[in-house]
C-alpha positions in Angstrom: -30.5 -29.6 14.8 -30.9 -29.8 11.7 -30.4 -26.9 9.2 -33.1 -28.2 7.1 -35.2 -28.5 10.1 -34.2 -24.9 11.2 -35.7 -23.7 7.8 -39.0 -24.8 8.0 -39.5 -21.8 11.0 -38.0 -19.6 7.9 -41.3 -20.4 5.8 -43.1 -17.9 4.3 -46.7 -17.5 6.2 -48.6 -16.1 3.1 -47.9 -19.2 2.0 -47.6 -21.9 4.7 -51.4 -20.8 6.0 -53.4 -24.0 5.0 -55.9 -22.5 2.6 -54.0 -20.8 0.7 -51.3 -22.8 -0.1 -54.8 -24.7 -1.4 -55.2 -21.4 -3.6 -51.4 -21.1 -4.7 -51.2 -25.0 -5.7 -55.1 -24.6 -7.6 -53.7 -21.9 -9.4 -50.5 -22.4 -10.0 -52.2 -26.2 -12.2 -54.7 -24.2 -13.5 -52.9 -20.9 -14.4 -56.0 -18.5 -14.3 -59.3 -19.3 -12.2 -62.7 -17.3 -11.6 -64.6 -17.7 -8.1 -66.9 -19.4 -7.8 -64.7 -22.4 -9.1 -61.7 -21.4 -6.4 -64.6 -22.3 -3.5 -66.0 -25.0 -4.7 -62.6 -26.5 -5.5 -61.3 -25.2 -1.9 -64.5 -25.7 0.2 -64.5 -22.0 1.5 -67.2 -20.1 2.8 -67.0 -16.9 -0.6 -66.3 -14.1 2.5 -63.2 -16.6 3.6 -62.3 -17.1 0.4 -62.2 -13.0 -0.4 -60.2 -12.5 3.1 -57.2 -15.1 1.9 -57.5 -13.4 -1.8 -56.8 -10.3 -0.6 -53.9 -11.3 1.5 -52.6 -13.1 -1.6 -53.0 -10.5 -3.7 -51.6 -7.7 -1.2 -48.5 -10.1 -0.8 -48.0 -9.7 -5.0 -48.4 -13.2 -5.5 -52.0 -13.6 -7.6 -54.0 -10.6 -9.8 -57.4 -10.5 -9.1 -59.8 -9.2 -11.8 -63.0 -8.1 -11.9 -65.2 -7.8 -14.8 -69.4 -8.8 -16.2 -69.9 -11.8 -18.1 -73.4 -10.1 -19.0 -74.8 -8.8 -16.6 -72.7 -11.2 -13.8 -69.5 -10.0 -12.1 -66.9 -12.2 -12.7 -63.7 -12.2 -10.5 -60.6 -13.9 -12.2 -57.7 -15.3 -9.6 -54.3 -15.8 -11.7 -50.9 -16.2 -10.0 -48.2 -14.0 -11.0 -44.7 -14.8 -11.3 -44.0 -14.1 -7.9 -46.5 -16.4 -6.6 -45.5 -19.3 -8.2 -42.1 -18.5 -7.2 -42.8 -18.4 -3.7 -44.9 -21.8 -4.4 -42.0 -22.9 -5.9 -39.9 -22.0 -2.9 -42.0 -23.2 -0.1 -43.2 -26.3 -1.7 -39.1 -27.0 -2.1 -37.8 -26.2 1.4 -40.5 -28.6 2.5 -39.4 -31.0 0.8 -35.4 -30.8 2.0 -37.1 -30.9 5.4 -38.7 -34.0 4.7 -36.2 -35.7 3.0 -34.3 -35.0 5.9 -35.8 -36.3 8.5 -34.7 -39.6 9.8 -37.2 -42.7 8.5 
């Protein structure tokens, strides 16, 4: 078996989960996003999104800032440098695996 194929078993499981991968991909492009935007763009329920954001925050991949806009609570998520690196490493690993597969 090709070493690139074996490397798929070593991918970051935090990033590999589809919902978290989508969140990281969005934040990689936009830099920061509020909870409402992420819920709409990912199609996740509020509770599901909250759980995934918590996991990403625990891993150090995002920061979560809770503030108020007037009297309305606002949750803003930002990709950390560690999160940007993890997303980039994950993307590079998958590309190597796909590129190594026979056509």
